[in-house]
N, C-alpha and C positions, 0 to 999 in steps of 0.2 A: 487452634489462635488465639491469643490471649491480648486484651487492650494494652495499650501503653498511654502514657501520659504524654501529650505532645508537648505539652513543655519542657519535658526531659531534655538535656543533653544528648545529641549526636553520639552514639558509643562508636559506629563505624567511622574511620577516616576517611574524608574526601577522597576518590579515586583520581589519579590524574587524568587530563583530557584525552590522553593518547588511548586512554582505556574505553572509555566511552566512543572516541571513534573508531577503533578497530570492532567496536561491537556493532555499531549501525551503520559501517561500510556497504556491507552485503546489501542492508536495506536500502542504501542510497542507491548501489547498482542496478537493484529493482528496480525502481520507479525510473531511473534514468533511461533504463532499457524500455520499460513501460511507454512512458511520455513521447519516446522518440520514434516507437512502433507506430503510437498514434498519430504523432506529426508526417509520418510517412505513410500512411495507410493507402493511399490512391499510388503513390510510386509502388510499394510492394504489392498490392495487389494487380500491378499492370506488369509487372518483373514476373511474377509467381503463378497468379491465377488468371491469366487472360479470360476475357465472358465475351458475351454478346454486347452487354453494355456495360457504360461504366459504375453503373449500379450495383450490377452482379457482381463486378471486379471487386467492387471496394465491399461486397457484404461478403464475398470468401475470404479477402484477407482479413475481415475483420472476426470472422467465424472463425478463422487459422489462429489469431490471437488468442479468442478465447479455447482454444483447444489446448492450449497453458495450461488454462485453470483447473481442466480436470485431472491432470495429474496432482496437483496442490494437496488435497487432501490425504491421498497415499505417501506423499512426500513428508506432511505432517506429522501423520503416526509415525512412519517409518524412522526420520531423522528426529522428531520429538523424545520416541522413545530412545534412541540412540542418547540423544544428548541427557537424558534422566538414566540412564547406566553407565555410560564411560565419561561424561560429562560435556560442560558447555561448550568449551574449547574446542575440542575434536569436532564435533556436529557442526561449530560455524567455519573450522576451516574444511570441511566437507562442501557444505553447501557454497561457498565464495570458487572452490575450485569447478563444482556441477557448473554455477551460472556463467565463469566463463567459457567453460568447453560449448555452449548452448549458444550465448551472444557472440561467439567467433564464428561457429558454424551457421548462425543468420547471416553474419555480414559477408562470408565468402562463398556462399552456396552460389553456384551460376543460374543464371535465367534459365525460366521455361521455355526460352527460343534458342538455348544454347546446348541443354542436356534435357530438355522433353518432361515426361512425367516424374523423372527423378525429382527434379527442383521442389518441386511443393512435397513430395515424399520427405526431402532432405529437411525444408524447414518444419515441416510436422513434427518430425522428431527432434528437432534442437527447439523447439518449443515445448515437448513434453519434458525433456533433460530440465531447462529453464523452470517448469510447472513445477517436476519434484524438488530441484533445488530450494525454489522460493517458497514451497509449502514448509520447507522444513526451517528456514532461516530466521520466521519472525519469533517462533515459539522459543529459541534456545536465547536468542537475541536479547527478548523481553525478560526473560526469566532474569539472565545473568544482571540486566539492568536494576528490579529487582531486590535482587539479593547481596548487590553489590552497592547499593545506595543507602547512605545514612538515615538513620532513624527521623521522620519526619521529611524527610524530601525524596520519596521513592515518585511522588508523581513526576515533578519535574526533571529528575532523571530517565525515566521511561518517557518524558516526553521528546526527549530528541531522537526516539524511532519516527516521530511524526515530522520534526524539524530537518531530519536527517533525508526524507522525501520529498520534503520540500526544497532543499535544498539540490536534491537532483533533478526537480522538475523545473527549478532556475535554471541550472546548469546547461539541461536540455533545450529550454527556450533559448537562451544565449546562443546555442552551438546549431541550433535550427534557424536563427534568424542571421550568423555569419554567413553560414552555407548556403541560404537562399540568397543573401545580398552577394556573395561573391561567385555564384554559380550561375550561369544561363537557364534556364527552367528545363530546356531537354536535357543537360546534363545533371541537373537533380534527378531527374526521372529516369535518367539512364542507372549510374553510379554515383551520384552526389549522396545519396542519402544512407548510402554503406558508412561513409566517413561517419557519420553520428556514431553508428555503434562501435567504431574502431576506436574513437574519441574516449570515448565510457570505459573503454576494457584497459584506461589509463592508470584506474585507479589500483586495479587488479595488485600490483607487485606491492605498492603502498599498504592495503588492507590484508594481504598475507602476510607482512613483515610485522605489522602491528598484531595481529591475531596469534603468530607465535609466541609474544611477549606476554601476552594477558595471561591475569591468575585464573585459578581454576575455583568458583563457586559453589558447585555441588556437593563437595565435602566437606565444606566448612563447619558442618553440622551433622549428625547422622538422620536419616530418613529410616525410620522403623518400616519391617517388612512390608506392613499390610498396606502401606502408602506407594506402593510401586504396580505397576503393569495396568493391565485390561481391567481386572476386577476393581482395582481402587480408581481407575478413572470411571468407568460404568457406577460407581456409589456417589459420583457427583454428576450424572446425569442432567439434574436441573440445573446445576451452574451453566454444564456444556449448551444444553438448549437455551437458556437465556441469553449467554453470551455470543452465540450463533444470531440472536436476534437483535441484541444491541450492536453487532458492528454491522449488518445491515444495511442501517440506514446511513450512516458515516459511510459505508463503504460508496454506495451507490452515487452519494454526493460529490463525493471524491471524484469518482470516475466520470459523473456528469461535468464537475468542472472542465476535468481534462479534456475531456468531448468538445470543451466551449471551440478549441482551435477551428477541430472540423464540420462544427456546427455556426462557426462563422461564413467558413468557406463556403459552403454548400449550401445553407438556407440563407443568413442574412447576406450573403454574396457582397463580404468585405473583401479587401484584400490578405493576399498570403502575410504580409507585412503586420497589417493590423490583426489578424486572426492570431498568431505566434505573441505579440506583446500581450495576449490574455494570458499565455502560459507563465510569459515570466512573471506578470502578475500573480497570480495563483501561486506560483514559486516562493516568492516573498512571503505572502500572507502565507503560507502554510509554515515556513518556519516561524514568523512571528509568532502566530497566534497558538501553533505549537507548544513553546515554550510557555505562553500566557495562561494555556487552560492548564500546564502543569503545574503549575505556581499556583492558579487556582484553588485545582483537586487537591493541594497540599493545605491549602489555609480554609476550604469550604466543605472538601469532601469530594468522593467520587462521584455519587448520585446526583448532586444538584448540580455538579459542572457537566456533567452528561446529558442531564433531563432538558435545562431550561435552554440550552441551543438548539437540541432537537425539536422541542418546542417552536422556536424562534424560525427554524429553518422551515416547518409545516407552514408558517402563518406568511412567511416572508418569499419563499421563493414564486408563485406563481404571479404575483404584481411586478416582480422586478421583471421575470422575461416576458410578461405583458408589454413594460415598457420598453424593453430591448426590442422587441419586434416590432414595436410602434414604430421607434426611432433610432433603427441601426446604426452606431457610429462606433468608433473605435473609443471615444471616453463613455459611451455608454455600457460599452462591451468589456471595458476595464471596471467602472463602477458594478456592475452585476459578479461580477467573475471575483472582485475583491470582498462584496460583501458575505457571497456565498461560502466562499474559500475562509473566511475570517471565523465565521459562526458556527461553521461545522469541524474546523480542526481545533476549536476551543474542546468543543465536546470531544473528539476523538482521540484528543492526548490523555483525557481520563480514562478511555476504554484501555488503551494500551497498557496503564496502571492496574486498574480495575480487575482487568481477567486474571491473571498471571497471580494476584493476591491472592483469589477463590481458591486457588488449588495449592494441597501440600507439595514440598519439593521433591517428593519422588515422582509426580506426573506434573509439576508446573509446566513444564516445558513443552510436553505432548499435549499437555490440557489447552496451552496458549496455541500452541501449532496447529491443533486440529479445530480448534473453533473459529480460527480466524482462518484458515484455508477451506474449512466447509462455507463458511461465510462471503468469503471474497470469491469461492469459485461461482456457488450459485447465482451472485449476484453481479459481483462486481466484473469476472469475466463476460457476463454476458450483456453488460449493461452497454457496450458502446453498438454489438450487434442490435440489442431490443432497441436502442433508440434510431439506429438508422434504418430499421425497417418500421418503427412506430411512423418518423417523418415521411418515409415513402407509401407507406401504405394509406395514411390518415391526411395529408397534408399539414396537419395539424402543428404550428410551429412549438406549440406549448408542449408536447408532449414531453419534452424532458424535467418540464417541471411539475407535472402533473405524475411521473413516475416516481420523481424525488418524495413528494407528498406521502402516496403509497406505502413505499417503504421507510420514511421515515415514521410513520405511525405505527409501523410494526415496530420498530427499537424504540419509540417513544412506552410504548407498553411492557417492553421486554424491561427496560430500566426501572422501571417504576417497581417492578418485582425482584430487584437484586438487591441483595445485602449491601450496605455499607461497609467497607472495607478499610478507610481512613482510619490510622490507628490500631491497626491489627498488628499482635508482635509476631514476626515469622520463627516461633519458637523452636526450639531443637527436636520438640515430640512431633508438632505440624509441619514444619520446615522441609 
């Protein structure tokens, strides 16, 4: 890669909004599904995983939620490699089809009471299919956005990955609030939670239509042979390791923000309506501050935009949780959620841009997919289970904050050692 002058005019035309929307649609569906599962973890646990205590049922539900993350590294490697060989477009069409299959299966699986042990087995299978698809979704989509973006605006274009996640979180929060208001608690526990997943599938026909019309960016410039395959990926193992570690802090922080709904009801003893309002706030902040982060990293660089928000999280999260636990209320919950989400998503937007920029075109989708899948699988998929276990085992309401601090420190160290990729030209030889 070579440096370019950021003052030079962009050589690429700005792609239409429909192309960006098609690219991030699968990512949005992923997070809608994730937030909906987090919302209704208790109801899902009661439906498929009856246990002797409510805590054990919740832990089983969250454990199966984490099972989907086990398949992500495999999906990242397989579908990422497919995207680097066949193209970004066919890979993204494949992932949206698999995501649809897994989500529909989860929504339609009968309860344990009706079909017995087959129910949790089917749910686990659906989560594995979702994990395989979602592990391969982020890599091709991020590579596509980096490759289609005009020079000097790659950060802003890739920040739509985070913004789409925020839009999905916001939508899930609004749907959850609407269902909670419209249905009796017994109906929500019995069948109402399934409606949330079916609503999310409404985006699929539009996503498939838009993705079929997308251009292909893989073959814009030739990638030399030595920049393909596992050997090429292993030559970048330092970038792989640092990228995984950089993802950890943002991932855990984001999953803790998503867990605030469950935390608000089970630990703070707030109402379901108050708890779901935190998710709506989280979604709004993700949309706004992801785009802010993309703009900042185009202006000031990837490293400072990743580093300073991570340091701010380390310094702020414990005091914020202490205030929330001392005075639990709707307003304090919204304030803490907003501050954590705002700071975290500024840094996360830069991560989405920096990582695919570090890899040549022939392994860009695979490199991004594998690092994201491994980081999210090891830490994101286990976060809700770990938090529920920590809160139950220690009784310390500050456990989520200390977990965020520990993982953010890991990411801070990794970011310090990452190279700055702002102003790097994706040349034919390196692209």
